[in-house]
N, C-alpha and C positions, 0 to 999 in steps of 0.2 A: 232205962230211958231218962234222958235229961229232964224233960218236962212234958206236960200234956200237949202243949203247943208244938214242941219239937216232934212229938209222935205224930201229930196231925199233919205237919209239914212233910215228914218222911213218907207217910201214906199217900199224900197228894202227889209227891214227886214220883213215887213208884207207879202210881196210876198213869201219870203223864208219860212216863218212859214206856210202859206197856202199850199205851195208845199209840205212841210214836212208832214203836216196833211193828204194831199191827198195820198202821197206815203206810209206813215206808219200807217195811220188810228188812230192816237193819237196825243195829244199835246206833245211838248217838255218838258222834265223834267227840273227841276231847274238847274241841272248840265249841260245839253245840251244847255240851254239858255246862261249860263255863258261861256261855251266853244265857242259858236258862237260869243258872244260879244268879247271875247279875240282874236279870229281869225281876226275879223274886225279891232280891234285896232292895231294888229301886221301888218296887210296888209297896213293900213293907214300909220303907222310909216315907213314901208319899202318903200312905194311909196314916202313919203317925203324925206327919205334918198337918194333914187335914183335921185330925182330931184336935190338935193344939190350936189351929186357926178357928175352928168352930167354938172351942172353949173361950177364946178371946172375944169372939163376936157375941157370944152369949153374955159375957161380963159387960161388954160395951153397950149392948142393946138395952134401952130402958124398958122396964116391964110395963106392959099395957094392962090397966085394970079397969 
């Protein structure tokens, strides 16, 4: 396995696919898999951006004592 995070992501994706199969009674199409992967990448990027923004705000906010 590449990393602990990669393993976590792989397990989460497998769980989502199983849930989809259970709800829809079919496998995801190629397009649906691509859309799912794109959403994951966007959410990861936004999460990373939010962390950077929070760090900047913490640096810019004067400490209250």
